[in-house]
VOPAGU-2260 file (C-alpha; in pm, 1 decimal, decimal comma):
REM VOPAGU-2260
SITE   aa  ch    i         X         Y         Z
SITE  MET   A    0    4134,7    2096,5   -1835,5
SITE  THR   A    1    4185,5    1722,3   -1858,2
SITE  GLY   A    2    3938,9    1659,3   -1576,9
SITE  LEU   A    3    3678,1    1880,2   -1740,1
SITE  SER   A    4    3726,0    1719,1   -2079,2
SITE  ASP   A    5    3699,0    1372,7   -1926,6
SITE  ALA   A    6    3376,4    1471,5   -1750,8
SITE  ALA   A    7    3233,2    1614,5   -2072,6
SITE  LEU   A    8    3334,5    1302,6   -2262,9
SITE  TRP   A    9    3167,2    1079,2   -2004,0
SITE  ARG   A   10    2845,2    1283,8   -2021,7
SITE  ARG   A   11    2838,5    1224,0   -2396,4
SITE  LEU   A   12    2921,0     856,0   -2368,1
SITE  GLN   A   13    2686,7     781,1   -2077,4
SITE  PRO   A   14    2368,7     745,4   -2289,2
SITE  VAL   A   15    2553,9     519,9   -2532,8
SITE  VAL   A   16    2695,9     301,1   -2255,2
SITE  THR   A   17    2353,3     279,2   -2088,2
SITE  THR   A   18    2189,3     177,7   -2415,2
SITE  VAL   A   19    2450,2     -90,6   -2480,3
SITE  LEU   A   20    2406,4    -233,3   -2128,4
SITE  VAL   A   21    2026,8    -238,8   -2161,2
SITE  VAL   A   22    2049,2    -414,8   -2497,2
SITE  ALA   A   23    2298,9    -667,9   -2360,6
SITE  VAL   A   24    2113,6    -741,2   -2036,1
SITE  ILE   A   25    1751,2    -721,3   -2154,9
SITE  GLY   A   26    1744,0    -708,8   -2533,6
SITE  VAL   A   27    1955,6   -1016,3   -2607,7
SITE  PRO   A   28    1767,1   -1257,6   -2375,0
SITE  LEU   A   29    1433,8   -1120,7   -2498,5
SITE  TRP   A   30    1540,2   -1167,3   -2859,5
SITE  LEU   A   31    1650,4   -1524,5   -2783,3
SITE  VAL   A   32    1313,4   -1607,7   -2623,6
SITE  VAL   A   33    1105,7   -1462,1   -2908,6
SITE  MET   A   34    1319,8   -1612,8   -3186,2
SITE  THR   A   35    1317,5   -1958,7   -3027,0
SITE  ALA   A   36     942,6   -1944,1   -2962,8
SITE  GLY   A   37     886,0   -1879,6   -3332,3
SITE  LYS   A   38    1087,9   -2180,7   -3454,9
SITE  SER   A   39     998,9   -2540,4   -3524,5
SITE  GLN   A   40    1121,7   -2821,5   -3301,9
SITE  GLY   A   41    1413,2   -2901,9   -3531,1
SITE  GLU   A   42    1533,9   -2542,6   -3550,1
SITE  ALA   A   43    1501,3   -2494,5   -3172,4
SITE  LEU   A   44    1702,8   -2801,0   -3064,1
SITE  ASN   A   45    2002,5   -2571,7   -3007,4
SITE  PRO   A   46    1860,4   -2226,8   -2917,1
SITE  ASP   A   47    2051,3   -1937,1   -3068,8
SITE  LEU   A   48    1994,2   -1577,1   -3176,3
SITE  SER   A   49    1919,1   -1656,7   -3541,4
SITE  PRO   A   50    1563,6   -1585,2   -3663,9
SITE  PRO   A   51    1345,5   -1880,5   -3762,5
SITE  GLY   A   52    1341,4   -1992,3   -4122,6
SITE  HIS   A   53     961,9   -2013,6   -4104,7
SITE  TRP   A   54     763,8   -1841,1   -3830,9
SITE  GLN   A   55     524,0   -2069,9   -3647,4
SITE  LEU   A   56     471,6   -1876,9   -3325,8
SITE  LEU   A   57      91,8   -1890,8   -3349,3
SITE  ALA   A   58      98,8   -2267,4   -3404,2
SITE  ASN   A   59     327,3   -2305,5   -3101,2
SITE  VAL   A   60      93,2   -2088,8   -2893,7
SITE  ARG   A   61    -205,7   -2305,1   -2988,2
SITE  GLN   A   62     -16,1   -2623,8   -2903,3
SITE  VAL   A   63     103,1   -2494,7   -2566,9
SITE  TRP   A   64    -242,7   -2355,1   -2484,1
SITE  VAL   A   65    -405,1   -2695,2   -2535,5
SITE  ASP   A   66    -137,9   -2950,1   -2441,9
SITE  GLY   A   67      -0,4   -2752,4   -2147,9
SITE  ASP   A   68    -338,8   -2689,1   -1978,8
SITE  VAL   A   69    -265,6   -2316,8   -1981,2
SITE  PRO   A   70    -630,1   -2202,4   -1920,9
SITE  ALA   A   71    -656,2   -2395,9   -1593,5
SITE  ALA   A   72    -313,6   -2274,5   -1478,8
SITE  LEU   A   73    -400,7   -1917,0   -1574,9
SITE  LEU   A   74    -718,8   -1938,8   -1370,4
SITE  GLY   A   75    -519,8   -2073,4   -1075,0
SITE  SER   A   76    -270,1   -1787,6   -1098,3
SITE  LEU   A   77    -545,8   -1526,7   -1115,8
SITE  LEU   A   78    -724,7   -1692,7    -824,4
SITE  VAL   A   79    -414,4   -1638,0    -610,9
SITE  VAL   A   80    -268,7   -1314,2    -749,0
SITE  VAL   A   81    -577,9   -1090,7    -765,2
SITE  PRO   A   82    -693,7   -1137,9    -400,9
SITE  THR   A   83    -332,0   -1119,5    -282,2
SITE  VAL   A   84    -264,3    -787,6    -454,4
SITE  ALA   A   85    -598,2    -641,4    -343,4
SITE  GLY   A   86    -547,0    -752,3      16,8
SITE  VAL   A   87    -184,6    -640,6      39,2
SITE  LEU   A   88    -261,4    -295,6    -103,5
SITE  THR   A   89    -569,3    -246,1     115,4
SITE  PHE   A   90    -431,0    -360,2     450,9
SITE  GLY   A   91     -79,0    -234,3     382,5
SITE  SER   A   92    -190,8     117,0     287,5
SITE  MET   A   93    -422,3     146,2     589,5
SITE  ALA   A   94    -151,0      25,9     827,6
SITE  ALA   A   95     105,1     258,3     668,8
SITE  TRP   A   96    -126,0     557,9     707,5
SITE  VAL   A   97    -169,5     494,9    1079,3
SITE  LEU   A   98     201,8     430,7    1133,5
SITE  ALA   A   99     299,0     746,4     945,2
SITE  ARG   A  100      52,2     978,7    1117,0
SITE  ARG   A  101      83,4     858,6    1478,5
SITE  ALA   A  102     445,6     907,0    1580,0
SITE  THR   A  103     462,8     709,6    1905,0
SITE  ARG   A  104     722,5     468,5    2036,1
SITE  LEU   A  105     480,1     180,1    2004,3
SITE  ASN   A  106     413,7     263,5    1639,1
SITE  ALA   A  107     786,3     292,6    1576,3
SITE  VAL   A  108     829,5     -60,4    1709,5
SITE  LEU   A  109     532,6    -182,5    1505,7
SITE  TYR   A  110     677,7     -21,7    1193,1
SITE  ALA   A  111    1011,4    -194,4    1249,7
SITE  ILE   A  112     830,8    -525,3    1294,2
SITE  GLY   A  113     612,8    -454,2     991,9
SITE  ILE   A  114     902,2    -400,7     752,2
SITE  SER   A  115    1118,0    -677,9     900,6
SITE  GLY   A  116     967,5    -918,3     651,1
SITE  ILE   A  117    1172,6    -752,3     376,4
SITE  VAL   A  118    1496,3    -894,3     517,2
SITE  LEU   A  119    1370,3   -1191,6     720,3
SITE  PRO   A  120    1252,8   -1479,4     498,1
SITE  PRO   A  121     963,3   -1688,3     630,4
SITE  ALA   A  122    1030,9   -2039,5     758,7
SITE  VAL   A  123     870,1   -2260,0     494,6
SITE  VAL   A  124     843,0   -2571,7     710,4
SITE  THR   A  125     676,1   -2379,5     993,5
SITE  VAL   A  126     435,8   -2211,8     751,8
SITE  VAL   A  127     333,4   -2544,2     596,6
SITE  LEU   A  128     281,1   -2706,5     938,8
SITE  LEU   A  129      73,6   -2408,4    1055,1
SITE  LEU   A  130    -145,0   -2424,6     743,7
SITE  ARG   A  131    -202,0   -2795,6     803,7
SITE  GLN   A  132    -314,0   -2727,0    1158,3
SITE  LEU   A  133    -555,6   -2463,5    1027,0
SITE  GLY   A  134    -682,4   -2689,4     749,8
SITE  LEU   A  135    -563,2   -2445,9     480,7
SITE  ALA   A  136    -276,4   -2647,9     333,0
SITE  GLY   A  137    -316,3   -2699,9     -39,4
SITE  THR   A  138    -584,1   -2431,4     -73,4
SITE  ALA   A  139    -590,4   -2098,1    -251,2
SITE  VAL   A  140    -690,9   -1928,4      76,4
SITE  GLY   A  141    -380,2   -2064,7     247,4
SITE  MET   A  142    -159,0   -1952,0     -39,4
SITE  ILE   A  143    -311,8   -1603,5     -33,1
SITE  GLY   A  144    -251,2   -1584,3     342,8
SITE  VAL   A  145     114,9   -1676,3     296,5
SITE  TYR   A  146     164,6   -1409,3      30,4
SITE  LEU   A  147     -13,7   -1150,4     244,6
SITE  GLY   A  148     223,6   -1221,9     530,2
SITE  ILE   A  149     528,1   -1204,2     305,7
SITE  TYR   A  150     455,4    -892,2     101,1
SITE  LEU   A  151     273,3    -667,5     348,1
SITE  SER   A  152     619,4    -550,7     456,3
SITE  THR   A  153     697,4    -421,6     108,7
SITE  VAL   A  154     376,2    -219,7      85,4
SITE  ILE   A  155     411,0     -78,9     436,8
SITE  PHE   A  156     768,4      29,8     363,5
SITE  PHE   A  157     682,0     217,9      44,0
SITE  VAL   A  158     349,8     366,1     150,6
SITE  THR   A  159     466,1     488,3     493,5
SITE  GLY   A  160     739,3     699,6     337,6
SITE  PHE   A  161     493,9     834,9      80,3
SITE  VAL   A  162     227,2     926,0     337,7
SITE  ARG   A  163     481,3    1133,5     529,8
SITE  THR   A  164     514,4    1360,6     225,4
SITE  ILE   A  165     140,3    1437,6     222,6
SITE  PRO   A  166      52,9    1757,8     417,4
SITE  PRO   A  167    -152,5    1666,3     728,2
SITE  ALA   A  168    -352,0    1987,5     679,8
SITE  LEU   A  169    -554,5    1820,8     404,5
SITE  GLU   A  170    -672,8    1551,7     642,9
SITE  GLU   A  171    -733,2    1801,5     923,6
SITE  ALA   A  172    -953,2    2010,4     695,0
SITE  ALA   A  173   -1164,2    1705,4     611,5
SITE  GLN   A  174   -1193,1    1617,8     981,5
SITE  LEU   A  175   -1314,2    1971,0    1057,8
SITE  ASP   A  176   -1587,8    1916,5     799,5
SITE  GLY   A  177   -1704,7    1612,1     997,1
SITE  ALA   A  178   -1534,9    1332,4     805,1
SITE  GLY   A  179   -1440,7    1024,2    1005,3
SITE  PRO   A  180   -1113,1     829,7     972,2
SITE  VAL   A  181   -1251,5     589,7     710,3
SITE  LEU   A  182   -1387,0     870,3     494,8
SITE  VAL   A  183   -1065,7    1073,4     529,9
SITE  PHE   A  184    -858,9     776,5     420,1
SITE  ARG   A  185   -1087,5     687,6     129,0
SITE  ARG   A  186   -1150,7    1040,7      -3,7
SITE  ILE   A  187    -828,3    1226,5      82,9
SITE  VAL   A  188    -538,3     986,9     139,1
SITE  LEU   A  189    -611,7     698,6     -95,9
SITE  PRO   A  190    -630,7     906,8    -418,0
SITE  MET   A  191    -289,3    1056,6    -337,0
SITE  LEU   A  192    -139,2     710,9    -291,4
SITE  ARG   A  193    -194,4     608,6    -654,7
SITE  PRO   A  194     171,4     647,6    -765,1
SITE  VAL   A  195     315,5     439,4    -480,9
SITE  LEU   A  196      32,9     184,9    -499,6
SITE  ALA   A  197     107,3     142,7    -871,6
SITE  THR   A  198     468,3      68,9    -778,8
SITE  ALA   A  199     362,9    -179,0    -511,3
SITE  THR   A  200     121,8    -345,0    -754,5
SITE  ILE   A  201     399,5    -408,8   -1004,4
SITE  LEU   A  202     635,5    -546,6    -739,1
SITE  VAL   A  203     381,0    -774,5    -571,2
SITE  CYS   A  204     242,2    -898,4    -903,9
SITE  LEU   A  205     595,0    -976,8   -1020,6
SITE  TYR   A  206     681,3   -1169,6    -705,4
SITE  VAL   A  207     355,6   -1365,0    -676,1
SITE  TRP   A  208     298,3   -1432,7   -1045,8
SITE  ASN   A  209     642,5   -1587,3   -1094,4
SITE  ASP   A  210     666,8   -1765,5    -759,9
SITE  VAL   A  211     741,9   -2136,5    -767,1
SITE  PHE   A  212     915,0   -2194,3    -434,5
SITE  TYR   A  213     638,4   -2113,2    -184,7
SITE  ALA   A  214     358,6   -2229,1    -415,5
SITE  PHE   A  215     526,2   -2567,5    -460,0
SITE  PHE   A  216     523,5   -2637,0     -85,3
SITE  VAL   A  217     181,2   -2489,0      -9,3
SITE  VAL   A  218     -44,7   -2577,1    -305,6
SITE  GLY   A  219     177,9   -2797,6    -521,7
SITE  GLY   A  220     -21,9   -3086,0    -668,7
SITE  ARG   A  221    -357,5   -2940,7    -558,2
SITE  LEU   A  222    -377,1   -2609,3    -742,5
SITE  ASP   A  223    -196,3   -2525,8   -1065,5
SITE  THR   A  224     -45,3   -2184,4   -1128,5
SITE  LEU   A  225     140,5   -2094,7   -1446,1
SITE  PRO   A  226     493,7   -2139,9   -1302,6
SITE  LEU   A  227     392,8   -2462,7   -1126,2
SITE  ASN   A  228     230,0   -2593,0   -1442,8
SITE  LEU   A  229     540,3   -2516,9   -1649,3
SITE  PHE   A  230     753,3   -2698,0   -1391,1
SITE  ARG   A  231     514,5   -2994,5   -1395,2
SITE  VAL   A  232     492,2   -3039,5   -1770,8
SITE  ALA   A  233     866,4   -2988,8   -1814,4
SITE  SER   A  234     942,3   -3244,1   -1540,5
SITE  ALA   A  235     699,0   -3492,1   -1695,9
SITE  GLY   A  236     889,1   -3478,6   -2023,8
SITE  LEU   A  237     606,6   -3317,4   -2221,5
SITE  TYR   A  238     839,2   -3037,9   -2331,0
SITE  LEU   A  239    1156,7   -3249,6   -2335,3
SITE  ASN   A  240    1390,2   -3098,9   -2598,9
SITE  ASN   A  241    1098,5   -2881,2   -2713,4
SITE  TRP   A  242    1262,1   -2547,2   -2643,6
SITE  HIS   A  243    1023,6   -2373,7   -2882,4
SITE  LEU   A  244     729,4   -2478,9   -2660,6
SITE  ILE   A  245     906,0   -2384,9   -2336,5
SITE  PHE   A  246     987,2   -2035,0   -2460,2
SITE  THR   A  247     635,4   -1998,4   -2601,9
SITE  TYR   A  248     498,8   -2084,1   -2256,9
SITE  VAL   A  249     730,6   -1823,1   -2104,2
SITE  ILE   A  250     592,5   -1559,3   -2341,7
SITE  LEU   A  251     232,4   -1651,7   -2257,2
SITE  MET   A  252     313,0   -1642,8   -1885,4
SITE  SER   A  253     475,5   -1298,8   -1916,6
SITE  LEU   A  254     202,6   -1124,6   -2118,6
SITE  PRO   A  255     -25,9   -1040,6   -1821,0
SITE  LEU   A  256     267,5    -881,9   -1638,1
SITE  VAL   A  257     352,1    -677,5   -1947,8
SITE  VAL   A  258      -6,7    -548,7   -1954,0
SITE  VAL   A  259       4,9    -454,9   -1584,0
SITE  PHE   A  260     339,5    -281,4   -1631,7
SITE  ALA   A  261     213,6     -89,3   -1935,7
SITE  VAL   A  262     -84,4      40,2   -1738,0
SITE  ALA   A  263     111,2     137,7   -1425,7
SITE  GLN   A  264     455,6     230,2   -1561,6
SITE  ARG   A  265     394,7     607,0   -1566,1
SITE  ARG   A  266     357,7     608,5   -1188,2
SITE  ILE   A  267     632,5     363,4   -1098,3
SITE  ILE   A  268     931,7     599,6   -1081,0
SITE  SER   A  269     745,6     867,9    -885,4
SITE  GLY   A  270     618,2     603,8    -644,5
SITE  ILE   A  271     963,6     460,5    -580,7
SITE  THR   A  272    1130,7     798,7    -529,5
SITE  SER   A  273     854,3     940,1    -309,5
SITE  GLY   A  274     808,4     628,0     -98,7
SITE  ALA   A  275    1164,0     508,7     -51,6
SITE  VAL   A  276    1377,7     822,5     -70,9
SITE  LYS   A  277    1188,5    1115,2      75,7
């Protein structure tokens, strides 16, 4: 009876405990960022959880937008992120379809190599030297190539598991009607991959949009992205002791990701469970 009562008690307390953990881990830092971004410089010298005496979030946004060169950095981020996400999803989904449908020893080896990038980090020095030899160092094309090489593994891993749950009979029926491989992939397979591709989009966007490490070595000083620009202006002392401007910049930098997540969030859980578990 004690065991049953303990289990019943835990089932009742589990939602409460989960809510408290979410508030503590996500809610408190988010509240701190928003409250600090809405304060004046004097109020934000020592960031805390107290609300601002007078909200000036819009004024801080205007100041950061102009003084921090946010439009140019935003354009740089979009110039890198959009082609990267499109390329990773396109090439990764096509490779995953072939690897999932053709069960040969060679494809098993290729799949293992393809997903090895998840656990094997790239050698930054080697990558930079290779880009210099190719004349792509400091360019958006070089940065896109680096991200493609890094995150193709993630897409291949998720999409391969998802494709294996799709009945091959659907593709065979299309082939009997005279459809070639390209048409079968575009008309039959690709529409069914929307949940897992939404998941991959969120993951790749999150990684690339917030990346400072690889971008600093590849395009640092030649192309500004939002994280690189924040690092630059903070290092230059423009935002020294201006925590209200730093947190305002963080909010501006996070808004595009919030929009992407809001659009794709309905498909994220189904994509993760179908691609990684089944």
